[in-house]
N, C-alpha and C positions, 0 to 999 in steps of 0.2 A: 521518537527516540527509542532505542532498545533499552528495555528496563531491567535486564538481568546481567549481572557482572560476568556470568558465564559467557555471554556474547563477547564481552571485552577480552576475556582470556582466550577465546577461540580466535579472535582477530590477531592477538599477539602472536599466537602460534602459527598463523596462516602465512603462506608466501605473500610478499608485498603486493603482487598483482591481484590477489584475491581479497585484499582489505578494501571494503566498500568505502568510497569517499562520500562526503556529505552526510555521514551518519554521526549523530552525537552519541558516541559510546560513553556510558557512565564509567567514570574512571577516578580512582584515587590518584594523587600526584605520581606515585610509582607506576601505576598502570599507564598513565598518560605518557610518561617518559619512555616506557617500554614500547608503547604503540608508535611513538615518533621514531624510536630507534629501529623499529621493524620496517619502516619506510625508507626509501632513498631520501637522504637529507634535502635534496633539491625538490622533492615532491610533497613537502609538508604543508605548503601554503593553503591547500584546499581541504585539509584534514583537520577536524576540530574535535578532539576528545573533550567531553563535558566533565568538568571536575565535580565530584560528589559534593554537595553542599554549596555549589556555586551556581548562580543563575546564568552565567555567561560561559560559553565554551572557551577552551584554551587552544590557541593556534600553536601547532608545533613550531612554526617559524618564530612566533612571538616568544615562546618559551626558550628557544634555543639560540636565537641569533644574537650575536654580539659583534660590535664593530669597533675597530681602532682606526683613527684618521690622523694624518699629519699633513700640514700644508706648508708651502714655502714659495717665495718669489725668486726666480733665477734670472739673472741679468743676461739673458740670451734669448733668441727667438725659439719658438716651439720646435722647429726643425732640428736645431742643434741638440736640444734636450732629448728629443725623440731618437736621434741617432745613437745616443749613449744608452738609453733605456732598452732599445731593441737589439743592442749588440751583446747578446747573452754570453758569448764566449769570454768577454772581457769583464764580466761582473766581479770575478775575484780581484781585479786590479783596483776596484774602487768601493764595491759594496761591502760594508763591514760584517754582514751576517747572512748573506745569501749567495749561493753559487748555483748556476744553472749548468748541470753537467752534460745535458743533452737536450736538444730541442731548438726550434727556430721561432722567431716572432712572426708566425704565420697562423692564421685561423685553422684550428684542428690539429696543430702540431702537438705531439706528445712531449711532455717535459719530464726530466729527471733532475731533481733539485736536492741540494744540501741546505737545510734550513737551520737557522741559529748556529751557523758555522763558527767554530772556535769557542763555543760555550758548552756548559754541562748539558744543555738541552738539545745539542746538535743531533739531527736526525735526517734521514733521507726520505723523500716523498716523491710520488708520481703525480703528474698533473696534466693539464691540457690548456692550450691557448683557446680562449673563447671568442674574443673580439679584437680586431686590429683596425683602427682607423688612423692612418698616418698623421702624425703631428697633433693628434687629439686624444685618442683613447686606446689603452692596452689593458686587456683583462685576461687573467688566467685563473684556474682553480686547481686545487689539489689537497692532498692530505690523506686522512684515514676515514673512508666513508662510514657514516653512521656514528663515528666517535668524535673526530675533530676534522672538519672539512672547511677549507678557506677559499674564499673568492677574492682575489687581489686585483685592485683597479688602480691604474695611473690615469688621471685625467688632466690634460694640458689645455690651458686657455691663454691666448695671447693677451698681454697686458702692456700695451704700447709696444716697446721693443723688447720687453721682458716676457717671461712665462710664469703664470700662476699654476703650480703643480699641486694636485690633491692626491695623496697617497693613502689608499684605504684598503683594509681587509675586513670582510664580514665572515664570521665564524659560525658554523652550525654543527650540530651533533651532540650526543649525550654528554661529552666532556667539555663542551664549549663554555658553558656558564662557569663551571669550576675553574677552568684554565684561565678565563678572563678575570675572575675574581682574584686569583692568586698572582697573576702575571701581567695585569693590565699596565702597570707603571713601567715594567721592563719592556713590554712590547712597544709602548708609546715612545720610550727612549730609543729603542732600536729603529723605529720608523723615522724619528727625528734625526738620528745619526745618519741614516741612509740618505735622507733628503739633503743634509748638509754636505755629505760626501759627494753626492751628485752635483750639487751647486758648485762646490770647489773645483771639480773636474771640468765641468762645462764652462765655467768662467775663467779658467786658467789659460 
């Protein structure tokens, strides 16, 4: 372990690619947060700043990751649910809080989204589609790197003639914990409302 906090301060100031992974930098909670913020939020899992006074290192992902999940059963086969989820252009017709302004349901497609549409928290974000497995899995990510970055997953599973849908978003970044503490109930309500709107459209 590096024993001098000057090493930690040097790492905070260094470009991300020069921050050595696998090193237990001694860190106060503030130092640890700054080190995590210095890294790409998707690259924190192998970096563990050691908290001063603690015998265990703190993982950036452990400190920063927060997840919101909502599930629902839709009385329709996965193919019908999938057709609606991947028709981004029509999200404004049914989704209560998300508009996909540009992008396709194709792996690697760039997304331009309006999040929390129609609320005081409305904002525009850029993202990218990461995974597309027809009738089973759709994953994208986006937001503000280092501050509030979300990975959104729709997972579909056949349940007889119906579909069990898991709608999840994992948030990372320096603002993630505070945002989830202040807004978890609102986010959970938004996710549940989106699920219900999807169900109503698919079953109609």
